[in-house]
Structure formats: C-alpha cells, structure tokens
C-alpha positions, 0 to 999 in steps of 0.5 A: 499500499503505497502512501502520499506523505508530501515531498521527499527530503531530495526535493525539499532540498532542491527547492531550498537551493533554488531559493538561495540561487534566486536570492544570490541573484537578486543580491548581485542585481541590487549590488551592481545597481548600487555600484551603477549608481554610486559611479554615475554620482561620482561621474556627476560630482567629478564634473561638478568639481571640474566645472567650478574649477574651470569657472574659478580658473576663468576668474582669476585668469580674467582678473590677473590677465590685464596686470600683464599687460604692457602699453603697445606705445609705451617707449622706455616706459614713457609716452611721446607727446604727438598732439598738443592741439588745444591744451595751452588754450584751456589753460588759459585761466591759470592764475599767472601769479602761481609761476614765480619768476627769477629776481630781475628776470623777464619772462617774455624776454627769455630766449627759446629754443627753436627748431634747426638742422640739429636734433630737437632738445629732448624733454622727459618728464617723470610724473606722479599724478598726486605729487603737488611739484609735477602739478606746479611744474606742468602748470607753469610751463605747459604754454611754452611746452606746447609751443616747443613741441609744435614748432618741432623744437622739443621732444617731449614725453611723460613717465607716469609713475607711482612714488605716492601710492600710500598717499590716498587713503588706501585706494592707490590713487597715484598707481591707478592714475598712472595706469589711467594715463598709460590707458589713454595713451594706448587707445588715443595717443592724441589726447594724452597730453590732454589728459596728463594735464588735466590730471595734474590741473585737477590733482586731488590733495594727498591723503585724501581718496583721489578720483575713483576709476569710473572718475578717472574714465569720465575724464579721459571722455571729457577731454575728447578721447575716442573708442570711449568704451575700449578706454573705459573698460582699460582703466576700470579693469586695471589693465596697466596697474601692474605695468605702472608699478613695474615701470616705477620700480625700473625707474628706481632702480635706474633711469635709461640713457642718463649717466646712473641716474635714479629716480628718487621723488617727482617730478623729475624733469630731464633735458637731454638726459640731464636733470633740471634742478631749478624752481618748478614754478619758475618758467623763465629759469626752465626756458633758460636751462633747456636753452642752455642744454640745446647750445650745448648739444649744438656745439657738441653735435658740430663737426670739423669743416673740411679744412682742419683749421676751420672747426664749425664754431663762431668765428672769432673777430678779425684782428686789425693789422698793425 
C-alpha cells in the first residue's frame, strides 16, 4: 500500500537551493545597481567640481590677465606727446601769480629753443599725478611746452610713476592714475597730453581718496578721447596697474639713457638726459635751462669743416693789422 506523505527529502533540498540561488541573483543585481548609481554620482560630482574649478580659473585669469599687459605705445616706460592741440588755450585761466619769476628776470624776454638742423631738445618728465611739484611744473610750463613741441624745437615724453601710492587713504590713486594715463596713451595718444595736463590741473590733495576709476574714465572722455568703451574698460579693469607698478620700480633702479640717474622723487625733469634742478614754478628759469642744453648739444654735435683749421664754431673777430 503506497502512501502520499508530501515532498521527499531530496525535493525539499532542491527547492531550498533554488531559493538561495534566486536570492543570490537578486543580491547581485542590487549590488550592481548600487555600484552603477555610485559611479554615476561620482561622475556627476567630478564633473561639477571640474566645472567649478574651470570657472574659478577663468575668473582668476580674467582678473589677473590685465595686470600682465604692457602699453604698446610705451618707449622706455614713457609716452611721447604727439598732439598738443588746444591744451595751452585751455590753461589760459591759470593764475599767473602761481608762476614765480627769478628776481630781475623777464619771462617774455627769455629766449626759447628753436628748431634747427640739429636734433630737437629731448624733454622727459617722470610724473606722479599726486605730486604737488609735478602740478606746479606742468601748469607753469604748459604754454611753452606746447609751443616747443608744436614748432618741432623739442620732443616731450611723460613717464607716469606711482611714488605716492600710499598717500590716498588706501585707494592707491597714484598707481591707478598712472595706469589710466597709460590707457589713454595706448588707445588715443592724440589726447594724452590733454589728459596728462588735466590730471595735474585737477589733482586731488594728498591723503584723500582721489578720483575713482569711473571718474578717471569720465575725465578721459571729457578731454575728447575716442573709443570710449574700450578706454573705459582699460581704466576700470586696471589693465596697466601692474605695468605702472613695475615701471616705477624700474625707474627707481635706474633711468635709461642717463649717467646712472635713479628716480628718487617726482617730478624728475630731464633735458637731454640732464636733470633740471631749478624752481618748478619758474617758467623762465626752465626755459633758460632748455636753451642752454640745446646750445650745448648744438656745439657738441658740430663736426670740423673740410679745412682742419676751421672748425664749425663761431668765427672770432678779425684782428686789425698793425
């Protein structure tokens, strides 16, 4: 007589093995899914970090990029004046009493350098736009500088420096103004002389904030600078701030084309490489210094005539025969 008592031991074991195998497969699938999710999240996180890093690098590069720029029109860290149109007439309102004359001298009678076959007189000015002395010298001499450059009797260049950066309540006005002047000289050199003169005419007092970058850009537009958007960006972004700092350090280390001169203060005015040591507000004295320098250069540059006994110097009066 047969009995039907349910599963045999072998069949029960098989079912348990099947259940364990199925559970194992489910566990493997879940593990793979979790791993895939982790990998995906890792990739996304890495991508996000990379994106943030790229933005930071771009921001730093954009901010710092302008600081490595060098003005294309600079020569030995200076800018030659190419246009003096209208500047002298704009300064006509300056009080002449601010210009001191040497006792017994007559400004109007002081001879001025004139264009000749020799090279024009070379005038270089190292200027800090916060220096009261630089302002005094510029306002005293702007008219005759304009005349000399216009007539070709002199070449004139300005070298903006920042010796007084610490004298503006932490705004670094001296440095920013020098950089702004470089922007104007680069983007519209025809108004550089006007801008340079205006910066000195409207010079803020030391130990004040000075003009903001926006105001420096506004001043450039006020003197008629072209391409206002590019120029404003140059000034407000501080494109030449680092250059101005470096140029100052170079001048302190040594001034090119001089006999070992170094910048120790501003203004430093060089005429044919020789420093002017006279009164900054005395236009007549400076004119005489320029004339003397021009005369020295004239006689130094002369070469002998074909006759050895007749050098190219003024002939001496004939001696009467006795």
